[in-house]
PARO-771462 format. One record per residue (C-alpha): residue number from 1; residue in three letters; x, y, z. Coordinates in steps of 0.02 Angstrom, whole numbers, plus 32768, in hexadecimal, padded with zeros to 4 digits. Each point is the difference from the previous one (the first is absolute). Example, Ala and Ser with C-alpha at 12.3 -4.5 7.8 and 13.67 -1.06 7.14 Angstrom:
% PARO-771462
1, ALA, 8267, 7F1F, 8186
2, SER, 8045, 80AC, 7FDF
***
This chain:
% PARO-771462
1, GLN, 7FFC, 7FF9, 8002
2, VAL, 8049, 80A3, 7FC5
3, GLN, 7FF7, 8094, 8086
4, LEU, 8047, 80B1, 7FEB
5, VAL, 7FF9, 8067, 8097
6, GLU, 801D, 80B3, 8024
7, SER, 8038, 8072, 808C
8, GLY, 8046, 80B4, 802E
9, GLY, 7F6C, 8053, 7FDB
10, GLY, 7FBF, 8092, 8060
11, LEU, 7FD1, 80B8, 8028
12, VAL, 80A7, 807A, 7FDC
13, GLN, 7FE5, 80B7, 7FEF
14, PRO, 802E, 803C, 7F66
15, GLY, 80CF, 7FF5, 7FE7
16, GLY, 8016, 7F81, 8049
17, SER, 8020, 7F4A, 7FEF
18, LEU, 7FC5, 7F40, 7FF4
19, ARG, 8062, 7F71, 7FDC
20, LEU, 7F87, 7F75, 7FAC
21, SER, 800D, 7F51, 800B
22, CYS, 7FC6, 7F62, 7F9D
23, GLY, 8023, 7F58, 8043
24, GLY, 7FEC, 7F7E, 7F85
25, SER, 7FEA, 7F3B, 8006
26, GLY, 7FC5, 7F5F, 7F89
27, ILE, 8059, 8047, 7F81
28, ILE, 80AF, 7FFF, 7FAE
29, PHE, 800F, 80B8, 802E
30, SER, 8094, 802D, 7F8F
31, PHE, 7FC6, 7FD3, 7F7E
32, TYR, 7F68, 8089, 8002
33, ALA, 7FF5, 80A6, 7FD8
34, MET, 7FD2, 8057, 8091
35, GLY, 7F90, 8096, 800D
36, TRP, 7FC0, 8091, 8070
37, TYR, 7F58, 8042, 7FC1
38, ARG, 7F6E, 807A, 8057
39, GLN, 7F5B, 8013, 7FF4
40, ALA, 7FAC, 80AC, 8057
41, PRO, 7F40, 7FFF, 8027
42, GLY, 7FAF, 803B, 7F64
43, LYS, 8095, 7FCB, 7F72
44, GLN, 8042, 7F74, 7FA9
45, ARG, 8077, 7F9B, 8043
46, GLU, 80CE, 8042, 7FBF
47, LEU, 8098, 7FB6, 7FF4
48, VAL, 8070, 8066, 8076
49, ALA, 80BB, 7F9A, 7FFE
50, LEU, 8030, 7F78, 7F9C
51, ILE, 80B5, 7F81, 8014
52, THR, 800E, 7F66, 7F93
53, ASN, 8051, 7F53, 802F
54, ARG, 80A4, 803E, 7FC8
55, GLY, 7FF6, 80BF, 805D
56, ILE, 7FC6, 8068, 7F82
57, THR, 7F8A, 8092, 803B
58, ASN, 7F7C, 8064, 7FDE
59, TYR, 7F94, 809E, 8032
60, ALA, 7F4A, 803E, 7FE2
61, ASP, 805E, 80C3, 7FDF
62, SER, 7F9F, 803B, 8096
63, VAL, 8072, 7FAC, 8077
64, LYS, 809C, 8012, 7F9D
65, GLY, 8083, 8041, 808A
66, ARG, 7FBB, 7FE8, 8087
67, PHE, 7FBD, 7F3C, 800E
68, THR, 807A, 7F73, 7FEA
69, ILE, 7FDE, 7F4A, 7FFB
70, SER, 807C, 7F73, 8016
71, ARG, 8005, 7F4E, 8030
72, ASP, 803F, 7F73, 806A
73, ASN, 7FED, 7F5F, 7FB7
74, ALA, 8058, 7FA3, 8087
75, GLU, 7F71, 804E, 8059
76, ASN, 7F75, 7FE9, 7F8F
77, THR, 7FE8, 80BD, 8019
78, VAL, 7FCF, 80AC, 7FA7
79, TYR, 800D, 80A1, 8044
80, LEU, 7FD3, 809D, 7FD0
81, GLN, 8050, 8097, 8056
82, MET, 7F89, 809D, 7FF1
83, ASN, 804A, 80A3, 8015
84, SER, 7FB3, 80BC, 7FFF
85, LEU, 7F5C, 7FB9, 8006
86, LYS, 7F77, 806B, 7FC2
87, PRO, 7F42, 7FF2, 802E
88, GLU, 7FE9, 7FBC, 7F4E
89, ASP, 8067, 7F80, 8032
90, THR, 7F72, 7FC0, 8072
91, ALA, 7FC4, 7F71, 7FAE
92, VAL, 7FE3, 7F2D, 8030
93, TYR, 80AD, 7FC2, 7FAE
94, TYR, 7FFB, 7F55, 7FCA
95, CYS, 8094, 7F8A, 7FE9
96, ASN, 7FF0, 7F8B, 7F56
97, ALA, 8069, 7F6A, 7FCA
98, ALA, 800F, 7FD4, 7F41
99, LEU, 802F, 7F84, 7F86
100, GLY, 7FD8, 7FE1, 7F6E
101, VAL, 7F2F, 7FCE, 8020
102, ALA, 8017, 7FEF, 80B0
103, ASP, 7FC7, 80A0, 8059
104, TYR, 7FF8, 8011, 80C1
105, TRP, 7FC8, 8088, 806A
106, GLY, 8009, 8039, 80C8
107, GLN, 7F7B, 8030, 8061
108, GLY, 803C, 80B8, 7FF7
109, THR, 803D, 8088, 8083
110, GLN, 7FB5, 80A3, 8027
111, VAL, 806B, 809A, 7FF4
112, THR, 7FD0, 80B0, 802D
113, VAL, 8056, 808B, 7FEC
114, SER, 7FBD, 808E, 8078
115, SER, 802A, 8084, 8062
***
């Protein structure tokens, strides 16, 4: 059974930082591209950052220079370091694992940026 479990969300003031973690089980983690997506109320889910199985990264324009995605295959974990957070970053953040037609999602973690 595949499980992706996110953690690290919470309430933070504008300009603050958070680090999200996503632990995977039930898959050969190192084979998968891992991504972070987010969905704000009333909006579609969007890609925030992606890291391939070879460590190549890609970011949404809105987070470039502020967010960093990384992975630790030995720990079956992907991270999202979020700095200089803005109110518009408020959303539920989801972890995704993708390999060919295989596509798995975590349950999401809430990030709220507010003073």
